[in-house]
N, C-alpha and C positions, 0 to 999 in steps of 0.2 A: 622889507626884510627878505633877503634871498635865502637859498637853501643852505643847509649846513651838513657837512660830512663828518661824522664821528668815527674814530679809529682806535681799536686796541691793536697796536702794531708791534708788540714785543712779547716774547715768552711763549705762551701757549693760548689756544683758543682764539686765534686771530680773527677779528670781526670788524665790520664797518656798519655804520648806521646812517641813514639818510633822513633828515628832518626837513620838511617843506617850509615854505614861507609863513605858514600859519602856525608853526610850532608843533606839527603833528609828525610822529615817527611813521614814515610810510614804508620803510624797508629796512631789514636787518640781514646782512649777509655774513654767515658763518663760513670762514675759510674752508673748514673741513668738508662742508657740503659740496664745494666746487672742486677741490683737489683730491677728494676721497682719501685724505690722510687724516686719521682721527686725531683731534685736538690740535692739529696744525701748528706744531712748534716752528719757530722761525723768528725772523726779524720784522718783516713787513709783508702784507698781503701781496700775492702775486698778481700779475696783470689779468690773469684769467677771471678771477672772481670780481675784482674791483672794476675792471673795464666792462665786464658784463653789466654790472649795475649802473655804471655811468651811462652806458649806451641805452640800457633799457628805459631809463628815466630821462634821457636826453640832457644829461647834465654836462655842461661845459664850464670852463673857468669863469665865463661871464655871469653864470647863474649861481656860482658857489660863493657864499659870503665868507665862510670860515672853514678851516680844517681843524677839528678839535681832537686832541690826542689824550687818551686816558691814562697817561703816566707823564712824569716830569723828569726828563733826563738830567736836569740840573741837580737832582737828588740822588742820582745813581752813585753807588759806592765807589766804582772805579772810574778814574778820569777818562780812560780809553773808551768806555761805554758811552760817556756823555758826549765826547767830541765826535766819535764815529757815528753815533746814532743821528746826531744833528746833521752831519754831512750827508749821510745816507738818505735821510728824509728829503733833503733838498734835491738829491739826485732823482728819487722816485717821484717827487712832485712834478718835476720836469718830464719824466718818463710817462706819467699819467696825463700829461698835457694840461695840468692844472695851473701852470704859469706861476704868477705871484700871489696866489691865494694866501691870505694871512693864516698863520698857524698859531693856535692857542694850546698851551700845555696845562693839564690839570693833574694834580697828584692822584696816584692810583686809588687810594682809599676814598678820597673825596669823590672820585668818579663812581666808585661802588655805591657810596652813600646817595649820590644824586640819582642813580639809576633806580634806587628803591624809593626814596622819599618823594622825588619829583614825579613819580608815576603812581603814587598812592593817592588816596582820597582824603588823607589826613590834613588838617589845618596846622597841626603841630604834632611832633613825634620825637621820641628818642630813637636814634638810629645806631645800630651795632653792626660794625663791619669786621669780619674775621676771615683771614685767608692765610695762604702760605707766607707771602711777603710781597709788599708793593713798595718799590724803592727800598727803604729799610724798615718801614712800619709793618707790623704783623696784625694788629687789631686796633680799632679806634672806636670811640663813642662820640656821636654828634647830637646836637639838638637842632631840630628843624622847627621853624616858626614862620608860617606863610611862605615867603620866598627866600628866607634867610637861613643859612646853615652855619652853625658854630661848633667848632671842635672843642670837646670838653676833656678828652683824655686820649692818649695813645700808648701803645706798647711797641718796642722795637727789638729786633733780632730774635728774641725768644718767640717761637712759633709753634702753636699746637697743630696748625695745618701742615707744616713741613714735617713735624714729628709723625703725624698720622700717615703721611705719604711714605716716610722712611719705613714705618712698620709694614705698610702695604707692600713695599718693595721687598722687605725682609721676608715676608710671608710668601713671596714668589707669585703674587697676584697681579703684578704689573707695575705701572708707574703713574704719572700724572693722569688723572681722569679715571683711574681704576680703584679709587678709595671706596667706592660703593660696594665693591666685592668684599672688602674687610667688614663693612657695616653689615652686609648680608650674612657673613660667616659668624659674626659675633654671637648671635643668639644660640648657636650650637655649643658655646663654651660658657665658662664662668670667669669673672674677673679675679682670678686667684693670684695674680702677680702685682697687685696694687703696691704692696710693700717694696718689692724689687724696683718697680718703676719710680716710686717716690724716693727711694734711697739712692738710685743710680742715674735715673734718666730725667725725671721731671718732678718738680715740687709745686703744689698748688694750694690755694687757700679758698675759703668759702666765698670770698668776694670776687673770685675769678682770676685774681692775680696769680701768675705762674712764672717759674723760671726753669729753663731747660739746661741740662748738663752742658758745661762750657765746651767740652770736647766735641759734642755734637754740633754746636753752633760754629765752632772754628773749622770744622770739617765740612760745613754746609750740609749738615744732617746726613752724613755718610752712613751707608749700610754697614761698612766695615767697622765703624765705631759701635754701631748697634749690636754687631755680632759679639763684641767683647762682653756685653751684658746678657744677651739672649741666646748665644750660641750660633752655630753656622746657619746662614740663611737658607731657606727652603728653595730648591730648584723647582721650576714650573712642572717638571715631570714627576716630582716626588709626591707621595700620598700626603694628604692633609691629616694630621694626627690631632688627638685631644690637646696636645701642647700648643699647636698652632691655633686651635679654636679658642683656647684660654687667653692667648696673647691678644687675639683679635677682640675678645670680650673685654679685656683690660683696657686697651687703648680707646675702645668705644665708651666705656664707663667714664674714663678720665675726661674725654672730650665733652661728654654730657655734663659732668660736674663743673668743668671750667666754663662752659657756655651758660649754664644756669647761674653760676656766680657772676659772670659778666653782665647778665641780664639784670640781676639784683642790683649790681653796682650802677648800671645805666639808669635804672629807675631812681636810685638814691641821689644821683648827681643832677638829674634832669627834672624829676618830679612829674613827669608826663606819663600818662597811662596808655599811650599808643606806642607800639614798637614796630619799626621797620628793621628787618634783618637782611643782611647781604654779605657778600664775600664768599669764597669757595667753600668754607666750612658750613655755610648755610644751605649747601646741597645735601648735608647729612640729615635726611628726613626723619630718622629715628630721634635724633637730638631735637629737631624742630617740633616734633609731636610732644616731647616732654616739656619743652618751653611753653607751648600753647596750653598744655594741661596744667602747668604749674600755677597759673593765676597771678603771676608777677605783674603782668600787664592786662589791661582790659581788652584791647584790640591788637591785632597783629596783621602785618603785611609782609609776605615773603615772595618776591617776584620770581618768575621762572628763570630769569637771567641772572641769578645771584652770583654765578661764577664770573670769570673774566670776560665772557661775552657781554656782560652788562656794562663794562667800563666804557665801551664805545657809545652805548646809549647815554650813560651818565655824562660823558664829556660833551656830547652833542647838546644835551639839554642844558648843561651849564653854560655853554657858549650862547645858546638861544636866550637864556635868562640874563647873562652878563652883558651881552652886546645887542640884544634885540630891542624892539620897540616896546614889548611887554615885559612884565616881570615873569612870574611863574606861569608857565603854559597852563591853559584851563582844561587839559584833558586828564583822564584817568583811564588806565587800561584795565578792563578785564581782558582785552584782546591780547593774545600771544601769537596770533597767526600773522606774522610779519615777514615770513620768508618767501621763497620763490613759489610761484604757481606753475602748474604743468598744464599748458594750454591744450585743447582738444586736438589741434592739428599735429602737435608733437606726439601725442599718444597714438594717433592713427598711423603716422609715419613710422614710429618705432615698432608697432605691432606688425605692420606690413613687412618691414625689413626683416623681422624675425620669423616671418611665415607662420604667425600664430593665429589660429582661429579665434574669433572674438564675436561678441554680441553686444547689444546695448539694452539698457533697462531704463524705464521712465522714473522709477523710484528706487535708487540704489540702497537707500536706508531700509526699505521694506525687504528687498531681495537679500541684503546682507543679514538682517535679523533672522529671517527664515532659515538661512543656511547655518548661521551660528547656532541657533537653537537646535538644529538637527545634527550638530556635532562637527561641522566643518570648521577649518581654520583658514582665515582669509586675510589678505593684505588689502588695506583700505587707504587710498590716496584721494583726498578731497580738498579743493581750495588751496589757499596759501599754506605753506608749511609752518608749523609751530617752530619757535626758536627756543634755545636752551637744551638742557640735557634730556628732557622727558617728552615722549610722544603723547599728545593730548587729543587724539581723535582726528588728526589730519594726515599723518604718515604713520599709521599704526598697523600692527598685527592683532587681530581680534579673534576671540574664541569664547566658548561657553565655559565659565569657571566651575560649573556644577558637575562636569564630567571628570572622573578621577584620573583618566589616562592622558588628559590634555596637557598637564604640567610636563610630564616626561616627553611627550611627543614634541612639544615646542622646544624644550631645552635640547633634546638629542637630535632631532631631525630637521629642525627649522632654524633655530638660533645657534646651534652647535656650541653651547656654552656650558659652564660648570653646573652640575646637577643640583647644587644646593642654593642657587640664586633664586630669589622669589620673583613672582610676577605681581603686577598691580591690578586692582579692580577700578573700573570706572563705574560710578553709581549716580543715579539721579539724585540731585542735591536734596530734594524733598524727602528722599528715603534714607538719608544718612542716619537719622535717629533710629530707624528700624534695625539697622545692621550693626552699628558701632556703639561702644560704651560712651564715647565722647562725640558731641555734636558740634560741628563747625563747618564753615565753608572752606573747601580745599580744592580750588579750581585748577591748581598747577601741579598737583601730585607731589607736593613738597613736605607733607606731613605723614607720619605713621601713627596709626591708632589701633586699639584692640577691637577685634570683632566681639560682638555679644556671643556668649557661650553657645547658644542654640544654633548659631549660624556657622560655627567653625567647621563642622563636618559637611555642611551643605555646599560650601565653596572651596573644595580642597585645592583647586588650582591657584588661588590667590591668597590663601591664608598661610602665613609663614610659620615656621616651627614654634615660634613663641606666641602664636595666636593673633598676630598683627597683620595689617595690610597698609601699603602705601597708597592711600585712596585719592582718587580724583573725583570730585563732585562736579556734575555737569548740569548746566542750566541752558535754557533756550537762548538767553542773551549771549552766552559764551560761544556756543557752537550749535546753531539750530538743527543742522542736518544730523549731527552726532546725537543730539538730544532726542530727535525723533527715532533714531535707531534704538536707543535705550528704551524709549516708550514702547516700541514694537516688541522688544525683548520681554518687557514686563507683561504685555498682553499675551505673548506666546508661552512664557514659562512661569509667570507669576512674579518674576524678579527683574527689575531694570538694572541688571549688573552684567558687565562683560569683563573678560580678561583683556587687558590692554598693554601691549609691549611695543617698543619701537620697531619700525619697519627697517630692519637691517639684520645682518648676521654678525656673529662675534668678530670684533676687530674692525668693523666697517662703520662709517658714519651713517646716519639716517639717509635714505634715498632722497635724491634731489631732482632727478629727471625721470622721464618715462623709460629710457634705456636702462637706468640703474634699477628701477622698479622691476622691469622684466628680467634682468639678470638675477636679481635676488629671488624672484619667484621661481625661475627655472633651476636655480642651484639649491633649492630646498624642497621640503615636502608640503608646501602650502597647497591648499585645495583650490583657492580662487584668488585672482588678482582683480581688484575693482579700482579703476582710475576714472574719476568722474562718473559718467554713465556707461563706460566701457568695461566689459566683463570677460575675463579669460578663465575657463574651467580646465583644470589640469587633466581631467578625464577626456576632454575633447582633443587632446594632443596625442597623435599616434606616436607611440614610443619608438617605432621604427624610422620615423621621419627624422631627418637631420635638421635640428634647430640651429640657427645662427646666433649664438649668444655674443654679446659685446665683450671684448677684451680691451679695456681702456689702455692698460700699460703696454700691451703688445701693439696696439694701434699707434701709440705714441712712439714706441721704439721704431716701428716700421717707417714712420715719417722722418726719422732723423737720418740725414745723409751719411752713408757709409757704415752705419752701425750694424747692419744685418749681414755683412759679408766681410768682416775684418776682425782682427784681434781687438779685444776690449781690455783696457788697463784699469783695474780698480786701485785707487789710491786710498789706503786706510791711513789717514794722517794723524789720528789721535789715539793715544793709548787709553784715553778715557772710555772710549767705546769698548775697547778690548778688556779692560781690567774690571769693569762693572757689568757682569753678565745679566743683571736684573733690570738694566735700563732698557727703554724702548728701542734703543739703537740696534740691539742684537736682533730683535724680531723684525725690524725694518730691513736689516741687512739680509736676513734669510729670504724674505720676500723678493727683495731686489735681485739678489744673486740668482735665485731660481728663474726669475723672468729673463735675466741676461743669458743664462745657459740655454734657455729655450730659443732665444732670438738670435744668438750669435754662434759662430763656429768654435771659438775658444776664448778662454778668459785667463788673463794674467794679472798678477798683483804686484804692485810696487809700494814699498812702505819704508818709512824711516824709523820704525819701531821694531821691537823684538820679534824675531821670526817665530819663537815659541808661542807668543800670544796670538799671532795670526793663525797658526795651525790650530790652536785651541779654539779660536773663534769658528773656524770652518768645521772642526770636528763637533763642537757643541751644537751647531745648527744643522748637523747631518748633511753637510755639503762636501762635495769632492774637493780635496785640496789641490789648488792649481799651482802653476809655476810661480815662485816668489822671486822677484827681482830686487836686488839691493838698490837703494836710492842712488848710490854712486854710479850705477850703470845707466841712469836715466838718459843721459845725452849720448850714449854710445849706440843707441838703436833708434830706428824710425818706426813710428806707429801710425797707421792710418787713422785710428780713432782712440780717444782716451775718455774714460769715464772716471770721475773722481767721486769717492764716497766719503763724506765727512760724518761725524757722529751727530746725534740728535741736536737739532738747532742749526746744523750746517755751517755756512760761512760765518754766521754770527758768533759762533763759539770757537772759531779757529784761532790758533796761536799765531804769533807773528811769523815764525818760521814756515808755517803751513801756507800763510797768505803769500809769502814770497814765492813758494813753490808753485802755488796755483797761478800766480801772475806769470811766472817763468814758462809754465806749460802752455798758458793761453797765448803766449807770444812766441812759442818755439816752433819746432819743425812739424808739429802734429797737423794733420790735414783736417780732422774733425775732432773737436774736444767738447766734452759734456760734463756737467756736474750735477750731482743729486743734492742740492742744497736744502731741500725741504723733504726729508725722508725719501719718498719714491717719486717726487716730482722732478722730472728731468728737464734741464735747460741747456742751451748752448753756452759753453763756457765763455765765448766771446761777449755774450750779453752781460757777463759779470766782471769784465775787465775793470770797469770803472768802480763798482763797489769794492772789489779787492784792492784797487789802488787807494780808495778812500781809507780803508783799514790800514794800509801800509803807511800812508801819509800821517794818519792819526798816531800810529805807533812812533813814527819818527819825531813828531812834535812833542808827544808826551814823554818819550824816552829822554829827551833833552832836559827834562825838568828833574831836579834832584829829589823832588817829593814823591816821585812815582817809580815803582819798581816794575820794569817791563816783563818780569817773569810771572807776574800775577795773572790769574785767569781773567779773560775778558768778561765783562758784565754780560749776563745772559738776558 
């Protein structure tokens, strides 16, 4: 049996998984960690992340048995999506030098299910998968028995995950991946709008069955439709009012009721007392806690990769099971540390480049515990990175939760995020009963439970407004070094508890390299940076010295021929970006534009859309309005360099007209042409001639069929 590469290569949270010949998952690469673009929307992973992993593990086409994909394009709603994705995948397989490696497709929810059940210790289980949408399915119930998975029920089109996302966007809290902000805001309000939601937006029953308003479904859960029922959407700069808090509380309550109902139904149709939970909605830790405490099932397993990250794991495991010499692989993870390691030579090189004074310690866990107990806030990088949405003691910011000012310090001066968002406690698992009303193992920080009353005031930095905490229980088996740190904290303070939050600042992915760790450390009020045995103390840095921080986007711009000394042409080719101000695209645009203004002499815009919308975009993002050139004038001028900006998802969501324009530009008089097809990730446009041509050819083939309307939006 050779190695298997699993891939979640569409939508968001693009990820790949490597399984060795023994059936063990040896590495999981989350695209966002490599591109520094959070949630990594797009079509397929870029060369940077995938090629790094292939080179790191010495994988060539001779060693790869299968490429397993965590979705099935044959089930896509739009024919253009099916055809183009298939052709694009062939193109990238050749680009990755994987040759004729066989490709296996697995349905999205089946991949979710496999990522949960096949990594659990259960011999049999009911498996509930709930997310936004996979192909057309939004939730499903499976029964697992040894190595066999059987689908018992599914639901299509109606999506509690997409509705929760739409409400998050309406609240002005962000887009995909920001639903946790709504969950954190909910305890500040009350579910006072249940009748409004049930009458206008979503109807649900006690068995979990639900139906969403048809206008929302037909508009792909548009915020504009939601505004008809809830009023104008909140802008990011607007204050949060009790009305917003109550809307958040309402959608959270509805989600909990639906999920509890689905759990009851899953037990009813399977009769099994073990539950595996997965899908993006299983990242809602408040709901998970209520499911665990409900007693519907006897045992639970919720993996840390419940979201779309897990589909690459599930697809790879399914391929191993379906095509391997064995049936079900004989491993069970408690391990979540499957990401990239930061080797010592990389740490030393980065520290020396930055001219930072540093020292070494023999026992970083002892040093860290002493500083945390003394009130310091430190960044902690040890071993392989954890995967999934939560930091679990490998890429963490750690602090003493008993200090009352720590909460505000980390939110305001380190993470730079909303002041009402809670932090999580890491607790020695043996002490869970001491601090919480509910006792269970929670190694992946996916459950929220109530603190006992007498400890709510003792740990102000990790107790939320409703008296709960999103707890991580730590064992020596899971993470020996982190376990010893907590033991040291217990000896020093009497409590083996620390505040644990991810090592990043707002809007950034968790750090993946020594350079990124140093940048985050220097750009915040962290007191210490500890990577392996290397320690940097902020007090040792002379504030008058000029530190050389890394600027990845500027470095990349500087490497592009002609981009630093010529006009830059921004193409805004989609009204979608302009008309929906709450989408991630606007935030990405602001970052990209500011980088370009810094790195170039002047900026021009060419667009085939309404000039008013363009001006509104620049104004809303507090950017200087540049010259706006009509599309008809494109061929009347020569430009040394061109930068094309598409909306979130890049070329994968472009319409046919835009694809034609991109191809024309790539073949035209421009000397240097670039496209930002994955948010801020810049590529030479010539590298995308073939992908764009694939889209064009797919359009031509599909458009000739009477059954397909080419005016429809391309499948995302």
